[in-house]
N, C-alpha and C positions, 0 to 999 in steps of 0.2 A: 203307378196304380195302387189305389188303398188296398187293404188285404180282404175286404168281402168282395171287392170288385175282381181281384185276381182268384182267388178262391172258386166263386161263380164261374169266371171264364174256364178254369182248368178244370173243373167239375164238369162244364158243358162240354169242352174238346173231349174226355173221356167217355162221356155217354156216347157223342156221335162215333168218335172210334170203337167203343165197344160193341154200337150197333153196327156198324159198317164190319166188325170181326166177330159177331157174334156172340157178346158176351160170355165169356168163361175161356175164350181162346185167346192166344197169346198176341199182345200187343207191341211191335216194334221188338222181336226177338224174346219174347217169354214177359215182357213187362208189366202186363197188365194184371197178373195174377198178385190177389192182396186189396185189388180194387172191386172185386163182386162185391164183396160186403159193404162200400162205399157206393155203390150203385143199386144195391137192394136198400139200403136205407133211404135214397132219395128217392127211389123208385114209388116206396112205401108213405114217403111225408108228399108227393104229390097224390098219391092215389087220395090219401086224407084231406086234401084239399081239392078234389076233383078237376085234378090238371094232369092226371095221366094221359089223356088225349097226344098231348104234347110231348110224350116221351115214345109215340108208336113211331113216329119220323121223324128223330129228333135233328135230322141233317136241315130239314124244314122246318124247324122251329127253335133254330139256334137261338136266336134273341129273345125270345119268348120263353125258353128254357132260362138263359142266363139272368133274364129280369124277375123271373119266378123265384130262384135262389137267392138272388140278392132281398129282394122281399122276405124270403122267408127268415135269412139271417138277421136283417134288420129290426125283424119284429121277434127274433127269440133269440137272446145271446146265448143260451146252452146248446141249441141246435147248431148255432155257429161255431163254439168249441168243438164239437162232436163232429162236424162235419171236415172241420179243419186237422182233429187229430187223423180220423178217416184217410184223410187225402195225406196227410204225412205220413203214414203207413203205407202209403204206395210209393214211396220214395222219389218224389219230385223233388228238384232242386230249384231253387232259384236265386240267382247272384243278383244285385244290382249296386251299383259303386255312387253315381250321382245322380239324384231323382228331385223332382219336384223343387227346383231352385230358383230363386231370383235373385241374381246378385245385380248391384247397381254400378258396378266398374269390371274390371277384368276380372278372370277365374284362372289361377295355374292349376294342374291338377298332375303329380309328377307320372311316374311309370304306372300303369295299369293289368295285374295281372289277376284272370278269373280262370280257373283250373276246375274242373269237375271229374272224377273219375266212377263212371258206374251208376249213372243216375238214371231213372226211366224216362222223365222228359227233363228237359232242360231249358231253362231261358237264361240267358246272360245277355245284362243291359248295361252298357258303358254310361252313357248320359240318356236322361229321359226328361221332358218336360223343362226344360231347362229356358229361363229368359234373362238372359245377360246380355246387358245393353253396350259393353265395349268389347273386349277381346277375350278369346279362350284360349289356351294354350293348356295342350293333353301332349304328355309324354308317351312313349312308345305303348300300345294297347296290346296284350295279347290275352286271346279267349281260346281257352282248350279245353275237349269234352274229349275224353277215351272212355271205349266201353270195356270193363273189366269182365272176364270169364268166371 
């Protein structure tokens, strides 16, 4: 997934969860703190573009919100950078090992260990969007996520 697409999808998910949790309340044991600045910024941009109605029921307009965020970021790289900074401040972790691969032969990957301790939201991807014409061999895969107190 490209950075703009991932950023938009993550922000959309935060907006939906924020709406469900009545923005400002905790998300997954207090993890939503810090994202109120992000959601306020997003709401302001949507309002400037006359799209605030999408945010009234975000769970019903998920695809439209996501598309609008992608469009905004494609049109304005400074806006994209600011959204990415605000998103980073929320403490979201994304770990990807092999993505967008096209291998004409075989692929061998050693042991893969992804660990995260304390992220607010977490995505761990070992292999994604891979086109391999022959064999694929992956060693042991370990995905670990623990909340810290």
